[in-house]
N, C-alpha and C positions, 0 to 999 in steps of 0.2 A: 415586432420586436428584433427581429434576427436582423433586418436589415440595419436597423439602428447599431447594433453589434459587431457589423460588417469588419475587416480589416484585409486589407489586400496581404495577398500570401508574402509578398519578400517582411512586411512589417512585424506577421504571424511567425514568418520563422525564425527573427533574429529575437524576440519574446516572448520564443519561446527558449533558444537556446540559453540566451540570459538569464532568464530568471530560473531554470532549472540547473542550471550549475550552480547558480546562487542556493538553493532549494538543496540541493546534492550536499555543497560544500556544509550548512547549516544541519542537514542532517545525520550529516558525519558526526560532526562534533555535537548535537544533541544526545542520540545514542551514545557514542563514544562515552560521554560521560553521565551516562545513567547505567549503563554496564559497569563504569569505573565503580560507582559510589555503590551501588551493591554489591559488589564484589567485596566490594572493602568492606561494608558491614557485615557481609557471611567471614570475614576471615579475623574480624574481629576479636580476643580474649581477653580477657580477663587481666587487668595493670597487676602485672608480679610485682610490681611496689604497692606497697601499703597509704602510702605517701599519696600516690597519685587518685586512688580508692577516695581519702579524703578532702581529696582535690575538687571532687564531684567528676571525674573522666570513669565513665562506663567500659572501655576496651581499649584496646592498642593493637596494631599491625607494628611487624617487621617489614619492611617492603626493598627488593635490590628493583633497583630502574639507572639503566644510562651513565654508569659508572659510579655509581654508590648507593649509600645506604640509608633510606627515608622511616624514618620513626615517627607512625599517626597513633592520633589518641582521640577518641569522640566523647564527647562529655556526656552524660545522661539527660541532662536538660541544656546547662548551658555555664560557661565562667563566671570567675567571681566577678570576672574583671572585662569586662571587654576590650578586644584587641582596637590596638590603632587604624589596620589594614583588616578588609571582612571581603573575600572573593564571593562573590553569587555565580548562581549558574541562572540565569533567565533568558537570555538576549539570541544564546543558541535555540532554544524553543519558541519565544517567540518570530526569530527571523523565519525556522522551518516553516511555522504556520504561515504565515505571511506570504513568504514564498511558492508555498503550497497552494493557499488560495487566489495567489495570483496566475498561478497556471490554469488553475478552474479555470479563472475568467477569459484569459489568453489561448485556449484550447478549446473550450467545451462548450466555454457561453458566446464568445466571439466568432464559433463556427459551430454552432451547437444544432445545424440543419444536416454537418456532415458526422459530428464527434457525439455529441450527447443525444440523439433519438434518429431512430431509425424511420425510416417513411413507412408510415401505417400504421406507427404507436399509438398508445394510447392518449400522446398529451404531444400537443403543440409544443414550440419551441419556447415561447413566452412560459408558459405555466412550468417545461420543463425543469428552468433554469429558476424561479421561483422555490419549485419543490426542493430541489435541488439544495440550495441556498437554507433552507428549511431544514429540511432534515439533517443539518449539521449540527444547529440549533436545538432541538428534537434531541439527537442520540446524547446531548452534553446532561438536558434537563433531567431525561429520563435516568443515564449513569447514576448522576449526582442522587438523586430522588432513591435510589435502591442501596445504593454505598451508607443512606444516612437511616437506612431502614431495615436492613440484612446485617446481622452480626456477624453473621459463619460466614465466613470465607471460601468455603465450598460449596454452600449456598448460595453467594455471589456471585460465584466463579459461572455458577450453572445458569443461574436466569441470565446473564451476561451471554454465554454462547448460545442460549434459547434468542435471544435477543439479536445477536448478529447473523444468526441462520433466519431470522424475520427480516431484518434488513435487506439481508442479502438476494432475499427472493421477492423481496418488493423491489429493489432499486432495478433488476432484470424485468421484472417488470413494469417499470414505469420509463428504463435509459436506453441506449444501444448498450450491448455484452459488454462490449469495455468499460462506455462510461458507465456502467452499475459495477462495476470492479472496482473502478477508480471512488464514484462515490462512496463507496464502506471504508475503502481506508481513508478516505478525507473525513469519513464521522467516526473513526476511532481516532485519527491524527486530532481531531477537535477537541474531544474527551482527552485526550493528551494533554492538550497544548490546557486547554479550562483547570484541569487539577493545579498544575502549575502557578496560571495567574490566580485563579481564586479559590486555591487551597494553599496549597505548598508555600508560594510566595509573602500571603498573608502571614502566615504561619510565623514563618522566621522575622518579617516587623512584627508580629507582635512577643516572640522573643525577645531582642531587643527593645524593644517600647521598655517591657518591661524591668531590664536590667539598668538602662538610663534611669527609670524613678523610682530604681532599688527597689523593688517588691518580687517577690518571691514569682519566674514567670508559671504558667501556667501547664503542665504538658500534656493536656486533651489537643490541643491544635498542632503541638507534635507529632503528637500521635499517630493522628489523622492525617496530617502529612505525608509521613512516613507508608504510610498505608497507599497513598493514591500512589506516591513515587513506585513502592513494588508492580503497580497496578501496569503504569506506563511503562516498566521493563517488561514484563509477559508481555502488552500488546505493541512491541516495538518491531517484533518479528514477525508479527499477522499484517503489520504497517508496511513494511519494506516490501514483502511480499503482492499488498495489491498496488502500490505502486511503480511495483516492476509487470504485473504482468500484465502491459500491454503486449510486450514481446512475448506472449505465449500462446496465440490466437488458439490453440490447443484445448484451452480451459475455458477461456470465455465467450470461444465458439461453438463449444459443452450444450445438448440441447439443454440439458437442465445445468446454465452454468454456474447458477447460485450455489451447486452443491459441493461442487470440487476446492470454491473459493471460499469455506467455510472449512470443510476438509483442512486441506492445506495451511488455513489460519491457525485452527488446531494446533497443526503439528508442528505448525510454527512455535505457540505458549508452550508446547509441551518439550521442543529441543530449550527452548528459555529453561526451561524448571530442570532440562538437565543440569547446565551451567551453572545456575544456582545451588543447586544444593552439591556440585561437586567445592564451589568456593566453598561451603561450610563441611567441608570434609568426608561428603557421603560421594558416593559414587556408582549412582544408579545405573550399573549396563542395561538395566535392562528397557531405557527409555528410547536410551538412542536405536536398539533393538524394534521395539515397536513399534514407533517413526517409521525408519525402513521401508518393515513392513508396510505397515498405512500409506506411504507413499505409495509404495510400485500396488499394493491392491486399488488405490487412485487410479493408478497410470493403466492399467487392465481394464477398471471398468470403465474408463471415457475411451478407451482404445477406438476409433470410428470403426463402422461395421462395412465390412467388404463388401461393395458392391459392385460386384462382377459377374452379374444374371444379367438381363435382357437388357439391361443402360452398356453395360461396355460392350455389348457383341453387336449395338448398330453400328456401321460402319461409318463414320467423322473424317471426312478430309480435313488437310490442315489451311485450306481456303474459311471454309466454316470456324474454325478456330480464329483465325487470326481476324475473321468479320467482327466476334465477337468480342477478340483483347482490343480490337479498335475501338469500339462503341461502347466498351465499360470501362475499358481499363486507362489505357492511352489518353484518355485526359489529362494524366497524372502521371503516370508511369513511361513519360516519353521524355525522349533530350530535347522535344519543346514543349512541353506541357503545356494548356492551355488550363486547368486548372487550380495550379497551384506554382511556386517562382521554380521549384527545380523537380525531378523526379524523388519521390520519399524511397530511404536507405540506396538511391542510386539507382534503383531498377529500372532498369527501360525497358519497352517492351514494342518497339516498333517494328521489330524486324520480325523473319518467321526462325531466324538461328536465334535470335533473345528469348521467345516463345518458347522452345523446345531448352534451352537451358535450363530455364524459368521453371519447367514444367512440373516438377517435384513439387515448387513451390507451393505454382500456381493450384496444384490440385487439392493441397494442404486448408490455405483462405480462402480458399473460391468458392473449391466444389465441397467439401468435407464441413467443413467448417462453417463457410459463410459468412464469414469475419471481411471479408472482401468482395467490394467495392465497400470505403467506411460508408456505415449507413444506407448502406445499398442507396448512395447516391445517383448512379446513372443507371438502377431498375432494371438490373439482370436479374432475370425471368429463370428460375427452376430448370426448364429445360435449355437455356443457355448453358448454368451449368451441369447438367447433365451430358449436356453435349461436348461439350470441353474434358469432361471425365472422362470419356468415352475415346477420347481424339488420344488421351494422355494413356491411359492405359492398352491403350491399340500401339503402343509406344512409340508416341507422338511425332511421327514421322513428317518429314516439310516436303518429300517427294511429292 
């Protein structure tokens, strides 16, 4: 199946560029609207004018931006008469998910042998792709069921944290470490967009339909939509971390990589809670303090052990280091790579001088975290990693 999904590296690179660009732009718009409307809800105060209350307005807020004043009102359920122009907020969510799924296809499914699975992993590429897609649907089904069963938001949050931890552990068992982080982020992102598609937008349509039929709208779907909107707000920072995590090999290269993923996602939601409270007029200073302490604890816990014992004492000449890099790294990291269209991040390792200049990065991603080569596609052995580490710790001499 992997061969059926294979694309040449140049095509993949352009698909990656254009789709990622669209994904980032749509994500910024979606997250921005989520942050704004939750902040707006928290800024609302009871109307100062009794006539506004009689008209069904539940809260109002005065804001200043762009050189002018805004007065914003929110109805408890719906206005007595629908406006001629009504602005919707949905396509930013749909575009973010569709472009994100396209990135999964272009990067991880079309290149499953390199990105989605590790050599010697439990799943073949076909089964890994099927499992990845199925888990997106499972995430929504389980989450939606919990929302309908549990009445306590605290109990729901605890259940979601536990299930996210389970999903993170399971993903690291099934997929390559970097792909596992993206998979968990995609599962949470699927929950978010499904909230919009299956709950929030239908509730909006129900309100409009009731007004058009001159009947009293049912407030229950609107309350459920508000709940899911708040959930999406808390999931934004965890998802953003998962999607940016491929730039952080120290996390996904950790021996128990699911632990820092869950910890940093929980910290992201905790930080979001601080801003939501602040917008409601409460400054819980202890939240950023505890978040900073938690991040420091995660960083200390993940710090690689100093392997300066017998391995470091072994004399390794530059010729040995170069031979390893030529065989395992240069197929991609070269002026004329054979496996990709151009050297990733512009990193070339053709000469001893280039190798020495990148020695610290090589130690980080190939020796300590072992995330390179991607999916260990070139079959770097532990003995080769140890020899590279010894050469680097001896000063990375090229003489």
